[in-house]
N, C-alpha and C positions, 0 to 999 in steps of 0.2 A: 085619188084614190083608184079612179079608173085606170090612169096611166100606170100606176103600180100593178096592178091586177095583170094587166097587159105584159110588162116586163116581167114578172114574177114568173109566167107562163113561158118566156123565153129562157129565163135562167133556171129554171125547174128541168125544161127540156134537155137544155146542154148540159146540164149537172148530171143528169141519168144517164145520158149517151156518153159523156166522158167517164163515168165510175164504171158503166158497163164495159167499155172500150180498154179501161185502165185494168180491169180486174182480168178480163180475158187474156191480154197480152201477158200480164204478170204471171199468170197460169203458164201460158206456154213457154215464155223466156225462162222460167223457173225450172222447167221440165226438160225442155230441149236447148243444150248449148247452141246448136247452128242458128236456131231462132232468136236466141239472146244476143248472139254476134251480131246478127243482121239488124235486128231491130232495135237495140237499146241507141246505136249512134244515131238513127233516124228519129227517136224519140226526144232525144236532146236537142237535135237539130231543131225539130217543131217548137219544142218549149222555148228556145231561143228567139223564136220568131216575136217580134213585139207586135201588140195590138194593133197600133196605127198601121201597121203594114197589111196585117191578116184582114182586118175588118173590110176595108175597099176590095179585096179580092173576093171574099165570100159573098159580098154584095153583088159584084160582077157574075159571080156563078149562081146563084139562087134567086138573085131579084133583090132589089134595094129594100122593099116593103115586105118580103117573104120572112118571116120568123126563123126560118131554118138558116139562114144566114147568120143572125145572131146567136142562135143555139150552136152553130158549129165553131164560132170563137169561144164562147163558154166551154163547149166540149175540149177544145185543145187545152184551154187553162187548167181545166179539173183533171184531164187524162194524167198528166205527168206526175203529180204528186201522189195520185192514187196508185199508179203503176210503181214507182220507186218504192212508196212504203210497203206495198203488197208483196213485192218481190223480196224485201228484206224479211218481212213475217214468212213468208214460204219457205225461206233458205236458213233461217236463224232457228231451226228445231233443234232441241236438246238432243244430241247423239244417243243418251239413256232410253229416251220415248223412243227413236226410230229404231234402235235395238230390240226393245221389247215388242214392237209391232213386227219386226222381220222374225223373231223367234217364234211368232204365231203365224208364220207363212203369210201375212198380209200381203195384197197385191197394192201394186202403186196406186191404183184407183183409191182402194180403202185408204192408204197412208195420205193420198191428197186430201181426201173428204173427212177423215177422221182425226187427223193430226195437223197437216200443213195448212188448211184452211182455219182450222180452229186457233191455231197458232198466231195466223196473220190477221185476226180480227181485231185486237188490240191497234195494229199498225194502221188497219184499213179505216177504222173510226177516227184516227188522229190524222188522216189525210181528208177524210170528209169533212171534218171541222176547219181545216184550211180552204178546202174546195167550196163549202158554202158562201164563204166571203167572195172568194175569186168568182162564182157564179154571178152574183150580183154585181161586183165590179165590171166583169167583163160584158154583161149584157147591157149596162147603162153606157160604158165608153163606146161599145160597138154601136151602138145607137147614134152616137154624135157624127158618125159618118154618114147618115142617112137612114131613114126609117120610116114608118107608120106613124103620124101625127098623135096617135093615141101612147105612145112609148114613152116612159118615163125620162130617158136621155134628151129625146127631141123636146119634151114639153121643159127640162131644165134647161138647156140651150137657149130656148125660144125666149122663155121667162126673162133670164140673164140678159139677153141682149136687148129687151125692152125696159132694162133697168126695174123689173119686177121682182125686187130680190125677196120680199116676203114670200111669194109664191115660188121661187125656186128653193128657199131654205125649207119650206113645207116640203117639197119633193124631194128634198134631201133627206129630211127627217123620215119620209116613208120609205126611202129607199134603205136607210140604217134599220129601219124596223124590221124589213125585210130580211135583211142579213141577220139580224139577232134573231128572228122567228126560225129560219132555217137551222141555225147553229143549236138551237133550243131543242127542234125536232131530232137533231141526230143525237143528241147530249140523251134526250129520253129513249131513242132507240138503242143508246148504247148501255144504258141503264137495263133496260129490260132484257137484251140478248146477253150481256155479260154482266151479271151482278156479282160474280166473283172477282172478276177483273177490278170494277169500281170499289167494291169492299176493301180490296189488298191496295189501292191506291189511296184510300182514305187512311188506312194504317199506316202509311209512309209519312 
């Protein structure tokens, strides 16, 4: 459990950084075409980079025992699904709703916050559910390439190398519980922030 808490901090830190970065880039790319043309290829290229190539690089940048090196890997994994899903939600607004807002002389800022972001929330939460699992996986896999001995990935690697498989499986159960817990928190937030969307989905 202490190793799980250590890794959970890394997963949560990277999850928050990736979510914030994905949301900001999504808003910028959906609003300004030059930004979209410039950033989307870069985002796709970064997303295509495997963890096994990225983790040693971040360890070299920030230090092998620095939690920020693992958070960076997690942030990269979470960033792309958040950005892509949110861009879709920001752009796929009903034309009639846009027409209504413009008939009231709404500014672009008002349209963004009152219409586009509201429309993007279901897409965002779908991405966050995927990102919750990716955050835990990314944190643990990045720890396989070195890190603090208090980390869950290092603990699993060491116990498996010593053929202590009961301890290794216990750590895997802790990791799975972390992923399930994060997913449950996001699901709860979705129900609180978008009760109308959840009720419609149940009706389907």
